[in-house]
C-alpha positions in Angstrom: 99.3 104.5 126.1 100.3 104.6 122.5 101.6 107.7 120.7 103.0 108.5 117.3 105.9 110.9 116.5 106.1 112.0 112.9 108.7 114.7 113.3 111.5 112.7 111.6 110.7 112.3 107.9 113.0 109.3 107.7 110.8 107.0 109.8 107.7 106.8 112.0 108.2 106.5 115.8 105.6 104.7 117.9 105.9 104.9 121.7 104.2 102.3 123.9 104.1 103.1 127.7 102.6 101.4 130.7 100.1 98.6 130.1 98.3 98.6 126.8 94.6 98.1 126.8 92.1 97.5 124.0 91.0 101.2 124.1 94.5 102.4 123.6 94.4 101.3 119.9 91.1 103.0 119.1 92.2 106.5 118.0 95.8 105.5 117.5 95.3 103.2 114.6 93.4 105.9 112.6 96.2 108.4 113.3 98.8 105.9 112.1 96.9 105.0 109.0 96.7 108.7 108.1 100.4 109.1 108.6 101.2 106.0 106.5 98.9 107.3 103.8 101.1 110.5 103.5 104.3 108.5 103.1 105.8 106.3 100.5 105.3 102.7 101.8 106.8 100.7 103.2 108.0 103.0 106.0 110.9 102.4 108.5 109.5 102.2 112.1 111.0 102.9 115.4 109.1 101.2 118.2 110.0 102.7 121.5 109.2 100.4 124.4 110.9 102.2 127.2 108.5 102.2 130.1 106.3 99.6 128.4 105.0 97.0 131.0 102.9 94.7 128.8 99.2 94.3 127.8 95.9 93.5 129.3 94.5 90.3 127.8 92.1 92.2 125.4 95.0 94.6 124.7 97.2 91.7 123.6 94.5 90.5 121.2 94.1 94.0 119.8 97.9 94.3 119.4 98.0 91.1 117.4 95.2 92.3 115.1 97.0 95.6 114.7 100.2 93.9 113.8 98.5 91.7 111.2 96.8 94.7 109.6 100.1 96.6 109.3 102.6 93.9 108.7 103.4 95.1 105.2 103.5 98.8 106.0 107.0 98.8 107.4 110.3 98.3 105.6 112.4 97.7 108.8 111.7 98.0 112.5 114.0 99.1 115.2 112.8 98.3 118.7 114.2 100.4 121.5 113.7 99.0 125.0 114.9 98.9 128.5 113.8 95.4 129.7 115.2 92.0 128.8 111.8 90.8 127.7 111.6 93.7 125.2 114.5 92.0 123.4 112.7 88.6 123.4 109.4 90.0 122.0 111.5 91.6 119.2 112.8 88.3 118.1 109.4 86.6 118.5 107.9 89.2 116.2 110.3 88.7 113.3 108.3 85.9 111.6 105.1 88.0 112.0 106.4 91.0 110.1 108.9 89.3 107.8 111.1 92.4 107.7 114.5 93.2 109.3 114.0 93.9 113.0 116.7 94.8 115.5 116.6 95.5 119.2 118.5 98.5 120.6 119.0 99.8 124.1 120.1 103.2 122.8 117.7 105.3 120.6 120.6 107.0 118.7 121.8 103.7 117.4 118.4 102.7 116.4 118.0 106.0 114.5 121.3 105.4 112.7 120.2 101.9 111.7 116.9 103.1 110.3 118.5 105.8 108.3 121.2 103.5 106.8 
């Protein structure tokens, strides 16, 4: 499941939980595009992966398409995770987005970094 939290005006927070499937991106991408349209781009992003377990094969393909479509929408990306592989995928994504990305285990530290 994907959700978006826009309550903090300093950044957008996307939360990924469970196993992401192709259909999880359907309505989510439109909601994110609407939110990005309301903000001055590029926008700082917090990607919360706590509870994220991975992708189905079609979900991974859809995620890569999503990433390519939005690669210039973000100014910096803070990834918050609770698994070792969450840290690895953060570093693997740096060349894809070409922005500053950092991994955090604590959400408060990620928030501080995004607001700096």
